[in-house]
MARGUBA-600119 format. One record per residue (C-alpha): y, x, z; residue in three letters. Coordinates in steps of 0.02 Angstrom, whole numbers, padded with zeros to 5 digits, always signed. Each point is the difference from the previous one (the first is absolute). Layout:
residues N
YXZALA...
//
This chain:
residues 532
+04757+01891+05145MET-00041+00095-00160VAL+00101+00152+00055VAL-00094+00002+00166THR-00169-00004-00087LYS+00050+00147-00112ILE+00059+00104+00147LEU-00159-00036+00100ILE-00107+00050-00149ALA+00081+00172-00016LEU-00106+00151+00055PRO+00040+00104+00154ASP+00093+00126-00108GLU+00138-00129-00020TYR+00038-00029+00184LYS+00168+00090-00015HIS+00049-00113-00144PHE-00044-00155+00103VAL+00109+00065+00143SER+00145+00032-00120ALA-00022-00174-00075TRP+00024-00080+00170ASP+00177+00070+00002SER+00045-00090-00162VAL+00109-00155+00032PRO-00107-00157+00006GLU+00095-00086-00141GLU-00044+00145-00116LYS-00186+00004+00043GLN-00057-00084-00162SER-00147+00036-00115VAL+00116+00066-00135ASN+00085+00119+00121GLU-00168+00063+00063LEU-00059+00023-00179LEU+00155+00100-00046SER-00020+00118+00147ARG-00184+00028-00034LEU+00028+00035-00186LEU+00134+00130+00041ILE-00116+00088+00120GLU-00140+00000-00128GLU+00102+00112-00114GLU+00044+00113+00147ARG-00182+00008+00050PHE-00056+00050-00176LYS+00132+00137-00008THR-00047+00060+00174LYS-00185+00006-00046GLU+00031+00099-00159GLU+00105+00130+00089SER-00106+00014+00157SER-00076+00167-00050ASN+00169+00075-00043ASP+00073-00065+00163ASN-00142+00080+00097CYS+00034+00169-00080ALA+00187-00018+00031LEU-00032-00045+00182TRP-00106+00156+00025MET+00138+00108-00075LYS+00128-00079+00116ARG-00111+00037+00148LYS-00005+00183-00047ARG+00189+00003-00024ASP+00031-00088+00165GLN-00096+00133+00093LYS+00132+00122-00059LYS+00146-00118+00042LYS-00050-00064+00173ARG+00063+00140+00105THR+00078-00096+00145ILE-00051-00183+00018CYS-00148-00008-00117GLY+00077-00136-00112ARG+00027+00004-00188GLY+00167+00092-00016HIS+00066+00177-00003THR+00050+00094+00155GLN+00185-00008-00037LYS-00010-00191-00018GLU-00091-00027+00165CYS+00083-00106+00136PHE-00073+00113+00132HIS+00073+00160-00074ASN+00134+00047+00124LYS+00020+00183-00043GLU-00028+00008-00189GLY+00108-00051-00144LYS-00047-00182+00020GLY+00134-00026+00133ASN+00133+00034-00133LYS-00052-00156-00098LEU+00096-00160+00032ARG-00047-00179-00048CYS+00130-00095-00099TYR-00068-00167+00067TYR-00006+00021+00190CYS+00111+00158+00005LYS-00128+00089+00109LYS-00056+00179-00032PRO-00175+00063-00039GLY-00051-00110-00147HIS+00056-00074-00167MET+00041-00181-00044GLN-00167-00032-00089LYS-00091+00048+00161GLN+00114-00097+00117CYS-00103-00104+00119ARG+00147-00113+00038THR+00026-00040-00184ARG-00185-00036-00026ILE-00010-00112+00154ARG+00159-00098-00042GLU-00046-00026-00183ASN-00179-00052+00041GLY-00075+00113-00133GLU-00157+00030+00101GLY-00040-00185+00013GLU+00028-00028-00185ASN-00111+00145-00044SER-00138-00062+00112ALA+00008-00180-00059SER+00000+00052-00182SER-00171+00075+00023SER-00072-00156+00079ASN-00045-00076-00168GLN-00167-00038-00081VAL-00090+00001-00166ILE+00036-00159-00098ALA-00137-00125-00031LEU-00022-00072-00176PRO+00125-00133-00047ILE-00135-00127-00036THR-00064+00012+00179ALA+00172-00029+00076LEU+00085-00122-00117ASN-00056-00168+00070THR+00132-00097-00095GLN-00059-00015-00179SER+00115+00047-00143ASN-00113-00048-00144ARG+00135+00010-00133GLU+00057+00181+00025ALA-00083+00162-00057TRP+00010+00153+00114TYR-00032+00181-00044LEU-00152+00062+00095ASP-00062+00179-00001SER-00160-00051+00090GLY-00062-00127-00129ALA-00120+00071-00129SER+00029-00149-00116GLU+00126-00139-00024HIS-00043-00149+00111MET+00060-00180+00016THR-00045-00159+00097PRO+00067-00110-00142ARG-00149-00053-00106LYS+00108-00116-00106GLU+00094+00151-00070TRP-00155+00081-00073LEU-00055-00014-00181THR-00170+00052-00068ASP-00062-00032+00176PHE-00177+00058+00043LYS-00090-00025+00164ARG-00056+00157+00088ILE-00040+00052+00177LYS+00075+00167+00042LYS+00034+00062+00177PRO+00177+00066+00026VAL+00046+00105+00151THR+00177-00025+00066ILE+00052+00081+00163GLY-00179+00027+00057GLY-00044-00183-00030THR-00115-00047-00145THR+00034-00162-00092ILE-00070-00065-00163ASP+00086-00009-00168ALA-00078-00153-00082THR+00071+00014-00176GLY+00091+00107-00127ILE+00120-00038-00141GLY+00167+00039-00082ASP+00175-00057+00048ILE+00140-00024-00126LYS+00171+00037+00073LEU+00169+00080-00036GLU+00064+00163+00074THR+00181+00056+00023PHE+00034+00177-00065ASP+00175+00007+00073GLY+00083-00078-00153LYS-00105-00145-00061LYS-00162-00095+00028TRP-00150+00051-00103LYS-00171-00085-00022PRO-00147+00086+00082CYS-00184-00033+00038VAL-00082+00062+00159LEU-00182+00034-00045LYS-00152-00021+00112LYS+00092-00074+00148VAL-00118-00041+00144LEU+00003-00175+00073TYR-00008+00019+00191VAL+00023-00172+00081PRO+00030+00068+00175ASN+00150+00107-00048LEU+00170-00054+00064LYS+00099+00079-00142LEU-00019+00082-00171ASN-00034+00188-00003LEU+00057+00112-00143PHE-00112+00154-00001SER+00082+00172-00008VAL-00163+00085-00048SER-00025-00118-00148SER+00170+00050-00066ILE-00038+00184+00027ALA-00160-00019-00102ASP+00107-00055-00147LYS+00100+00163+00003ASP+00153-00081+00076CYS+00098+00067+00148LYS+00094-00087+00138ILE+00176+00055+00048ILE+00057-00065+00169ILE+00182+00003+00053ASP+00077-00066+00159LYS+00011-00182-00055ASP-00088-00005-00168THR-00161+00053-00083CYS-00035+00032-00185ARG-00163+00015-00098ILE+00027+00123-00142VAL-00116+00044-00145ASP-00028+00172-00078ASN+00147-00025-00118ASN+00118-00030+00145GLY+00017-00186-00037ASN+00014-00117+00149THR-00141-00127-00009ARG+00032-00096+00162ALA+00111+00003+00153THR-00010-00050+00182ALA+00129-00025+00136GLU-00014+00036+00184ARG-00047-00147+00110ASP+00008+00060+00179GLY-00117+00150+00003LYS-00096-00056-00154LEU+00036+00000-00186TYR-00006-00167-00087ARG-00038+00004-00186MET+00120-00088-00118LYS-00130-00112-00081PHE+00009-00179-00058LYS-00137-00108-00074LEU+00014-00045-00184LYS+00068-00177-00011GLU-00144-00079-00095GLU-00125+00088+00112HIS+00089-00059+00157ALA+00004-00180-00063LEU-00184+00010-00042SER-00040+00062+00173GLY+00101-00138+00082LYS-00071-00139-00107SER-00179+00047+00044SER+00034+00025+00184LYS-00101-00147+00063LYS-00105+00002+00156THR-00189-00007-00009LEU+00009-00168+00088LYS+00113-00069-00136GLN-00124+00058-00133TRP-00142-00075+00103HIS+00090-00167-00006GLU+00046+00022-00183GLN-00182+00037-00049LEU-00067-00163+00074ALA-00032+00071+00175HIS-00143+00114-00053GLN-00072+00130+00119ASN+00129+00135+00046PHE-00112+00145-00049ASN-00034-00078-00169HIS+00186-00032-00027VAL+00030+00187+00030LYS-00130+00045-00132LYS+00080-00117-00127VAL+00175+00069+00031LEU-00061+00180-00012ASP-00094-00037-00161LYS+00156-00071-00084PHE+00112+00137+00078ASN+00105-00128+00096ILE+00098+00069+00147ASN-00003-00091+00167TYR+00043+00023+00183ILE-00148-00003+00116GLU+00007-00117+00151ASN-00057+00056+00171LYS-00051-00181+00036ASP-00112-00072-00136GLU-00033-00164+00093PHE+00038-00157-00101CYS+00021-00168+00089ASP-00023-00096-00162SER-00168+00087-00031CYS-00059-00053+00173MET+00048-00180-00038GLU-00075+00001-00174GLY-00153+00115+00010LYS-00078-00008+00173GLN-00185-00047-00017HIS-00173+00021+00069ARG-00115+00138-00065MET-00111-00047-00148LEU-00178+00052-00040PHE-00016+00156-00107SER-00056-00022-00180SER-00090+00110-00125SER+00089+00081-00147GLN-00060-00029-00177ASN+00002+00134-00133GLU+00092-00044-00159VAL+00038+00106-00153ASN+00164-00073-00062GLY+00116-00152-00005PRO-00081-00171-00023CYS-00171+00057+00064SER+00007-00121+00147ILE+00133-00133+00032ILE+00005-00092+00167SER+00084-00170+00013ALA+00048-00115+00143ASP+00105-00155+00027LEU+00132-00013+00137GLY+00063-00167+00068GLY+00040-00137+00016PRO+00168+00054+00070MET+00091-00103+00131GLU+00149-00021-00116VAL+00013-00005-00188GLU+00083+00144-00090SER+00161-00025-00097LEU-00109-00024-00154GLY-00108-00131+00086GLY-00154+00112+00027SER-00116-00015+00151ARG-00127+00136-00045TYR-00002+00175-00072PHE-00141+00086-00096LEU-00013+00188+00032LEU-00104+00117-00110LEU-00027+00185+00036LYS-00076+00139-00106ASP-00116+00112+00104HIS+00038+00161-00097TYR+00189-00004-00016SER+00033-00123+00145HIS+00119-00089-00118PHE+00035-00180+00053ARG+00048-00156-00097VAL+00057-00161+00085VAL+00016-00178-00066PHE+00079-00148+00091PHE-00080-00171-00023ILE+00024-00176+00065LYS-00183-00054-00010TYR-00167+00094+00014LYS-00051-00069-00168SER+00125+00118-00082GLU-00103+00155+00048VAL-00106-00001-00159ALA+00153+00000-00114GLU+00079+00144+00097LYS-00162+00102-00011LEU+00003-00021-00189LYS+00180+00064-00006ILE-00045+00149+00110PHE-00153+00051-00102PHE+00103+00003-00160ALA+00143+00096+00083GLY-00116+00131+00076ALA-00074+00037-00171LYS+00174+00021-00074ALA+00063+00111+00144ASP-00149+00117+00017THR-00096-00016-00162GLY-00158-00026+00104ARG-00115-00147+00025LYS-00028-00073+00173ILE-00181+00024+00054LYS-00015-00088+00169VAL+00097-00138+00088LEU-00035-00007+00187ARG+00047-00157+00099THR-00056-00104+00150ASP-00090-00166-00019ASN+00154-00109-00008GLY-00012-00148-00118ARG+00153+00061-00095GLU-00111+00145-00062PHE-00170-00087-00007ILE+00020-00132-00135ASN-00044-00031-00182MET+00172+00044-00071GLU+00004+00172+00084VAL-00180+00035-00055ASN+00043-00037-00181GLN+00151+00117+00006ILE-00105+00141+00075LEU-00135-00022-00134GLN+00132+00002-00137ARG+00069+00168+00061TYR-00172+00072+00043GLY+00043+00022+00186ILE-00133+00003+00135ARG+00037-00106+00154HIS-00040+00073+00171GLN+00010-00118+00150ARG-00006+00041+00183THR-00133-00067+00119VAL+00058-00154+00095SER+00098+00037+00159TYR+00009+00186-00045SER+00176+00033-00063PRO-00025+00185+00044GLU-00099+00019-00162GLN+00162-00026-00094ASN+00100+00098+00128GLY+00116+00082-00127ALA+00085-00163-00049ILE-00005-00067+00179GLU+00096+00151+00062ARG+00116-00011-00149GLU+00041-00182+00039MET+00045+00050+00176ARG+00107+00147-00058THR+00097-00105-00125ILE+00027-00148+00118VAL+00053+00114+00143GLU+00124+00092-00111ALA+00071-00166-00061ALA+00009-00073+00176ARG+00086+00157+00064THR+00132-00007-00136MET+00034-00183+00037LEU+00020+00036+00187HIS+00104+00157-00029ALA+00137-00096-00091LYS-00026-00170+00084LYS-00014-00091-00166VAL-00080-00169-00035SER-00190-00016-00003LYS+00016-00087-00168THR+00023+00176-00072LEU-00179+00048+00045TRP-00051+00011-00184ALA+00148+00112-00042GLU-00044+00112+00150ALA-00183+00014-00053ILE+00050+00039-00179ASN+00120+00135+00061THR-00134+00077+00112ALA-00123+00009-00146VAL+00133+00074-00115TYR+00049+00137+00122ILE-00174+00046+00063ILE-00061+00016-00180ASN+00136+00130-00029ARG-00014+00095+00164SER-00169-00039+00077GLY-00160+00102+00003THR-00139+00002-00129SER-00173+00078-00016SER+00081+00155-00078ILE+00104+00114+00113LYS+00187+00004-00037ASP-00015-00141-00128LYS+00074-00173+00024THR-00090-00159-00055PRO+00133-00027-00134TYR-00032+00172-00075GLU-00188-00026-00013LEU+00016-00176-00070TRP+00143+00027-00125HIS-00018+00187-00030GLY+00181+00043+00044LYS+00104+00036+00156SER+00098-00142+00082PRO+00189-00002+00023ASP+00054-00022+00181LEU+00187+00010-00034SER+00015-00191-00011THR-00087-00036+00166ILE+00107-00106+00117LYS-00024-00069+00176ILE-00071-00176-00005PHE+00121-00127+00071GLY+00154+00112-00011SER+00167-00068-00060GLU+00044+00032-00183VAL+00133-00059-00121PHE-00066-00089-00155ALA+00106+00017-00157HIS+00055-00162-00083ILE-00006+00008-00189LEU+00165-00032-00087LYS-00083-00138-00105GLN-00022-00108+00156ILE+00161+00035+00095ARG+00181-00047-00025ARG+00149+00114-00012LYS+00041+00010+00186TRP-00174-00026+00071ASP-00083+00136+00104SER-00099+00128-00098LYS-00135+00016+00134ALA-00077-00101+00140LYS-00082+00061+00159LYS-00188-00027-00003ARG-00159+00061+00087ILE-00117+00121-00088PHE-00174-00080-00008VAL-00102+00109-00118GLY-00033+00063-00175TYR
//
């Protein structure tokens, strides 16, 4: 099917090649065979084009000479060699092939007809200019590097190989088709100089996701004052001192570079080769676009999914549209803190809690959650939070914004607010939109927790652990009022560490301390990861 599409796409100038291709045995009509034939003809075409002017002059000279030679039949030979010369010296010639007089063996029509030289000559010309290898190679070979005279720069579809990666958008033209290079970086590898492997770094390699293979640019090597020596089956890259820097071996009609990835670099690439959907699940089922931004910020490699649909998100996050709310201007952490109480839950948590108290800073979007068994515990948890916020940020809380729930409107809470000098803002009755920031936050946290519980089919009694995990992760990867800053950075003044992030509900092995196990007891037990 692919071969047919290529042949149909060829211009009219290639009609002779298409006819010659039809004569190829069907079992040999593969993409690789077609590619080989086209690449051979490309070299012939280039040579033919360069010598076209010389050939034209030579042809004109032959025409003048032939006017002198064609004395009997008007064809390109001398009078004495002519078949129709019955009276001249030509009749003394005798062919050693057919034994007939009047011509020599090289002109023998019988020999030419029996050996089929005319057909071979004609068919050899029915070739065509080769298309670029990237347009024809439909089977990806993403591990190999191929020498390419048409590539202006080194190119790869393997993002996980690149170090010092930077996002760019640069159009690259390959075979008349323009595709985008979306990044640039360096690749650490080893080259074979014919005797041993040596470390090497390919600089400024373009990341082109749509490529099917890795292209090693000839022009980039030429710019570094190196030359390429091509033999029948091998290729060498030689510097000005005559030292061989790299080698390649023939692979069909192409030259495959003898490269291998440095071991630690290859392991790094493999370990980070997770799909975007896996990272979406690992980062508490946050929005796909936001997950991409987080991974790019921390220079974490990933494989993009064509399908970004998540069943667990549909089960855990589907909702009706809410009213829009106004945004409040704040000038730093602790300017405004919103608080809300969630519960009672249908089941108690493992710690016996039925409610959770969520507090959110409007500037940094940093969240703090407390789990309580009774509403009367809210005042004590607020006191703990006010003291912790002062220690974390060095700033005093100015405003606490809540609804009119009795857990917030009571004498004990009023005394705590007066002690810390905090102003209490309350929403108008039946108007939760006035405190929309915390209302939306409650929904986000609960949906993330519900989604994680459904994704791993774990017990509902782990709802507190799921909520705590959602708050922990979103604080370290979520958005804030400052672009490219996470809530954790604005609240604590330092970058978070995502290397310890695990998927909630996944199986793990917990180490058993030697102080609590016997000689032949197991050193680890299988458990479920439930948070931080």
